[in-house]
Each structure stands twice: as structure tokens, then as C-alpha cells.
C-alpha positions, 0 to 999 in steps of 0.5 A, spaced: 942 578 531 937 583 530 931 584 525 929 590 522 921 591 521 919 594 515 912 595 516 911 590 510 907 583 510 910 578 506 904 579 501 906 586 500 914 585 500 916 584 492 921 579 490 927 582 488 926 579 481 918 579 480 912 582 482 909 581 489 903 576 491 899 582 491 900 584 484 899 577 482 892 577 486 890 584 483 892 582 476 888 575 477 882 578 480 879 580 474 876 574 470 878 577 463 885 578 465 885 571 467 882 569 460 887 573 456 893 569 460 889 563 458 888 565 451 895 567 450 898 560 454 893 556 449 895 561 442 902 562 443 906 569 443 904 575 438 897 575 439 893 580 436 888 584 441 882 583 436 883 576 436 883 576 443 877 580 444 874 575 439 875 569 443 874 572 450 867 575 447 865 568 445 867 564 452 863 570 456 857 569 452 857 562 451 858 562 443 863 560 438 867 565 435 863 566 428 857 567 432 860 573 436 857 579 434 860 586 433 857 589 439 860 583 444 866 583 440 867 591 441 865 591 448 871 586 450 876 590 446 875 596 449 875 594 456 882 590 454 885 596 450 883 601 456 884 597 462 886 590 462 892 590 457 895 595 460 894 593 468 897 586 465 903 589 462 904 594 468 905 588 472 910 585 467 906 579 465 905 581 458 908 585 453 903 590 450 904 594 444 898 598 443 900 602 437 900 595 433 895 591 437 900 586 439 900 582 445 905 576 448 906 573 454 913 575 458 917 571 463 913 574 469 907 570 467 910 563 468 909 566 476 902 566 475 901 558 473 900 556 480 894 561 481 891 559 475 890 551 477 883 549 479 880 542 481 874 541 478 868 538 482 869 531 481 877 530 482 880 528 488 886 533 490 892 531 488 895 531 495 890 526 497 891 521 491 899 521 493 897 520 500 893 514 498 898 512 493 903 512 499 899 508 503 897 502 498 905 502 496 906 501 504 901 496 505 904 492 499 911 493 502 909 491 509 905 485 506 912 482 502 916 484 509 911 479 513 912 474 508 904 474 506 903 470 500 904 472 493 907 478 496 913 475 499 915 472 493 917 479 489 924 481 491 924 488 494 928 491 488 922 489 484 918 493 489 922 499 489 922 499 481 915 498 481 913 504 486 918 508 483 915 507 476 908 508 479 909 515 482 913 517 476 907 516 472 903 519 477 907 525 477 907 525 469 899 525 469 899 530 475 903 535 470 899 534 464 892 535 468 895 541 471 897 544 465 890 542 462 886 545 468 886 552 468 882 558 471 878 561 465 
């Protein structure tokens, strides 16, 4: 079996049905572009550029929307219109209609989710949480297996249901936290 070298790294090679990792990283390398995606995910499709610019100006200046000045909003609007929205649209992450001033997410934007997840300072990594949970479940199962009181009085089926429920609830909480924690 022979392998042909194309000179592309795995980050340069694009998926047949989506953008390459380099395109994704380039698109997300700018905070305003990340904020556009965040805004659209929070506010749904068919957002007006004016509304996006107003919210981004508020976020960037640490203000409420009604406190944003015309100059702050205009600076963000111009940058969005001239640079950021065309770049996101060019990579297929958004649909942008400059004449109507309408922006919406595309299916391609779903590929950005994994890159937008964050872990804040006071949180543990989910991988560490699941390892810890597995250790606790293993210790409980081991205590029951060797006949330690009161763990031996619970049936193996009850432990199986309990462990499945604990991991299931943990998974749901993990998914909820992941959706809430996004880079802005």
C-alpha cells in the first residue's frame, strides 16, 4: 500500500464538507469575530448589523447598550462591515447580506463550538471531574465487592443504576455548562 504525500499538514487539509482548522483558527483569532458568533448564538438568526455593533461596543467598553455612544457604535459597525463579517461569511460561518444589513449563522458555525469553550479560573477541568467520579464509583463498587458494611447490603444492580444516573446527570450538567461558557 503506497501513500502519496501532498505537502499539507493535517491543519491545512480541509474536510471535504467544511473549513480547515487553519480557517477556523484564523476566523476566531479576532475577538470581534468571536463576539459576533457569541451574539448570534444568543440572539438567533437574522440579526441586524446595527444591533450586533451596538452590543459589541457595549461589551468592549464595559457599558450597558443604552450607554454606548454614537462614536463607539460607529467604530465597531465600520470594522464589522468592512472586515469581520466578510471574513466570517467568506469562511461560511455566517450568511451576510451587506445590502440589507442582515447576518445569520450557517450550519458551518456549529464547527466553532468546540473552539469557543472555556474553563474559568475557579472551575476544574471536566476530564478531571470524570476521573474523580470514576474513582469514587470504583471505590464504592470495590467496598461492596469485598463485603464492607453497609456497602455490601446494596445489590450490584442498584449500584449500576446509581452509577449510570450519576454519570448521566453529570453529562447533562457538563453540556449545560459548556453551552453557557463561551469565549466572548
